[in-house]
Phi, psi and omega in degrees: 000320180298327184294338183278351179258137180306134180306319181299322179294316181300317179297319181294320179297313185291333183258009183298146176293348181271003178303325180251022184292127180262320173087297188273132177272133180291135184297153178281118182299341182286348179261152175286157178304323182292329178287322177297321184276357181065111185293345182275004178301142183276121175279157180299328178302327181290327178296320185257015184289169183293340181281346182277155179292159182302151181296131180279162176294158178294151177302144182300143178275136175289166179303140184285138177251186181290154177294145180274337180202166183273179178102187184277182177084189182302140185255002181238135179277138174272008180301133175248104184305322177297320178291324178299314180295324181297317180280334175296328184291335183242017184301324183291353182261007185304320182263015172272106188294343177251011182269202181303334182261018178309316181300324181288322177295320178292324182281339190302317179299326179287319173305312184291327176299316179294314181298312181297317182297311182292321180289321178299319179292319184287320179264010176058052181251159179277111180293346180267358179290152176289337177232065186295341183253013183300135178091350179269139174267119185236137175242137175256106183269118185080055192285342183062231180272003174096016182291343172263321183300320184293311178300323177298319178293325178290338173278002174104351182290147172274104194260128167252133181231131182231153177202148180279349180262114181303321180296324178299317181295319178298313181293317180296318182297316180296316181293319181290330184290344182281355183227125179304332182284341181245352184296341182279353180299136178261108182259137178221137173272096186201185179239162177302318181299325179294320181289329177297322175300328180275002177062037178281142178230146183223151177295322179221131179244121184239132179217103187252132179054044183238318190301330181285357180246000181271166182279329184224094183301319183296313178293330173294318177295325178294323178295314179302315180298318182298330180276348182270129177294151177306132184070011176276181187249144174233125182236128183225136171232153184194194180242135181290145176270079181229164180293329177293319178296323179298314183288328183266306184285336181250298182300304184291311187288326185262329186250335181259300182281342180059030176294325186234149175301144180298137180092003183298319181242142172249122187299330181290339181268354179289158187241131178282161178301321178297318181292318181296316179299318180291320179294321178293319177299316180292339176264018174074023176244122181265116177287121184251339181210144180215141180220155177256160173255130180235132182259133176258106184293342179283317181269340184075021185238157177257153176216160180275147186206170172273002180273103182256023186288341178237268178268141179207163182224141183236141174245126180229163180240134180284128180293136180296150179292135178272126179300141178288140178255007180288137179261142180239000000 
């Protein structure tokens, strides 16, 4: 596999300053948990409160295509070939902190802070431990080059990471292999639907900045739910379909600041918090917490907020299976 990657790229990956990248900042023990978690985080109750607009219908589903693999579970792949090709074209820049994925590198510590806090609270782990996720089976769906997978592994999780772009998996595997703490990550070029057919289950299923690129968001949520063990955690982040998101995440980020290649995001494919909550609910995942990401152009840093008008992240719990009461 290494021979198929240009030698210059492999050298750059192995010498990257991100080889030891941790991403998540350990909370300050001098602060209380409520201070660490930021009291302004938006709870799910706020999303569905009476002051919120009525829940909109789910985005229309595209025509069903042939199944990608046999077995049980969802039979339709949410894979969007055009989106796969789009990200394959820039795959070699994943670990370039100033390249097309610069926004994700900047956002990563804040994303990880939310993930660590919610998972530690749900699974009753010590967030101040050096390995707070030790013993948990976690999957990173749409892992890209592994910038989220590696910090999760350093927090002790047994990480499986998948992506539909073969070049992403090759680059992620090479980069992870350079560090004993991340060399154990299991990378696969596959889809969530394919793993559902294999009846794989994980304590936590994480998919960040992916749902806006799939062909069928509802079926993608169903696949994420099918991979989540009962009472397990599902974490999804994306961009809101709002006018503010259009002006900042698309016009500013892609056309003015040139942080992302033009056409990276399509406004019509973005998902609102209400739509995401409803889709996850239909997939047996109850959204319990939601927070927004806010960028400070002066400091160049992201922070968690109750403002979900642009970037946001949701934490949900897979409903436990209800025992059958039928008598035979």
